[in-house]
N, C-alpha and C positions, 0 to 999 in steps of 0.2 A: 068755678070760679076763685080767685082769691079773694080772701077777706080784706078789709080795711086795716086792719093791725097786721096783716101778712106784708101788704102793699108798703105799709110804713115801715116795717122791719126792712123789708129789701131795700127801699130807698136809703135808710138810716146805713145799712152793711155797705152799700154802693159808695156813699159819701164818704165813709170812714176808710174803704180800700182805694178810692181815689185820691185821698190825701195820704195816705200811706205810699202809694204809689209815686206820687209827687215828691215825696220827701227820700225816695229811695234812690234817686238818681236813675230809676229807669226810665228812659225817655222815649219808649216805644208808644206811638201813638193809639189810644184805645179806639175801638170801634165804636161806631154809633147808630142808632136806628136810621137807616135812609142811606147808610155808605153802601158801595158796591164791595163785596169781599173779594180779596185776590184770590187766585186758585191755591190748591194743595193737591198732594197725591199722597198716597200711601197704599200699603199691601194690606189686604183684608186677612182675617185668619185662614181663609180658604186658599190664599196666595194669588188672589186676583186683585189687579191695581185699580183703586178708586180715585178717580179724577174730579175733582170739583168742576173744571173747565168741561169735562165729558157729559155733564149735566145741564149746561146752559140751555135756557128755554123751559125748565121744567123747575117747580118749586124744590126746595130741599130743607130737610131738617138734620141740623148737625148737633150731636149729643156729645158732651165732654161727660163721661160718667165714671162713677167709682164703683168698685166690686162690692165693697162693704157698705154700701149706701142704703139706708131704708127708702129712700126717695125713688131711687134708681129701680130697686127691685118691686116696689109698689107700682110705678107708672110704666114700667116696660111694656105690660100687657095693652096699654094705651097706644104706645107707639106700633106694636105690633098690628093691634086691630087697624089704626089709621094707614098703616103700611099696605096691609092686605086689601083695604078698601079702596085705595087711591093709586096704588102704583101703575095699575094698568091705564091711568089717567096720566102718568108722567110724574107721581111723587117719588123723589129720591129721599131716604133716610140712611144717615150713616152714624155708627156710635163709634166713639174714638176714646181709647183708654190708656192712661201713662201711670197708673198706679198699681197695676198688678206686680206680684214678684216675679211673675213669668207668665208667658202667654198660656200656659196650661190655667192657670188661675182664670184668666179671661174667657177662654173656651168652656170651662165649667159655669161661667155664669152665663154665657150664650146658651148652654145645652138646657141648663136648669130653668131659663126662662124663654126657651124656644123661639130665640130671636131670628128671625128669616131674612133679616137685611144685612149689608155690609157692617162689620165691625172690625176697626182697625186697633191695633196694639202698638202703640208709640212710645216705647220706655224711656226715650230720652226727651219726650214732651215737645219735639220739635213742633207739631202742628198747633199746639196749645200756646206755644210761644209766637208764633206767627201771627195769631189772633189775639195775642196778650191777655189770654184766659188765666185768670189767677185763682178764682174759686170755683169749684165744681160740686155737684152737678150744675151745669149751665147748657143750655138748649138754644141754638141758634137756629131760626127760623127764616128763611131765604125765599125771596120772591123768585120768579123765573129770570129774572135778569140777574140774580144773585145780590139784591139790595136786601139788607138786613131789615127785616119787618119787626123782630122782637128779639130780645136776649133774655131768655126766663130762667132765673136762678132757683134751685130746689126742684121740687115736684110740678109735673105737667099734667094739666087734666085735658080731657077730650074736647070738652067746652072752649077752651082757649086754643088749642090746634084748629077746630072748626071756626072759631072766629076771625083768626089770621088767615089761614088757607081756602076756607069754603069758596071766595069769589074766584078762585084758578080752578074748580072743580064742577061749577055749575053749568048746565046747557048739554 
């Protein structure tokens, strides 16, 4: 779980970024917890199309990640384990990267960390812009109806994912 000081820091960063966005002239509406996210589609590193719409009725974890981020390297095993445990019960996980110099760097990250779910390389940042993602790593956790349950900045723990998603996997 996040410590109180971490939560205070995240709130402070969010407030600062919100103020900066409001002054920047960027009028894209920020997504909020409870909002239903619009669909996106992209091609993963294997050449398959991933569409959020095709996962309607299932919880989804969307992770905007950085290849050189220590949090991303440290918590990818958590996402791998969660995916392995719950994918048969409907969980979808997708990583989205727009900061690699090329797709080979992203593939190296995927191979090194043994990622088994779709990874989209989005060099122009189209998907991040669609959701007004300004800071990464950012994890969006969606309900089966694709309502935003949480937007987690930085590292993510198994306890956080369990707390958010376990209601969908009981029974």
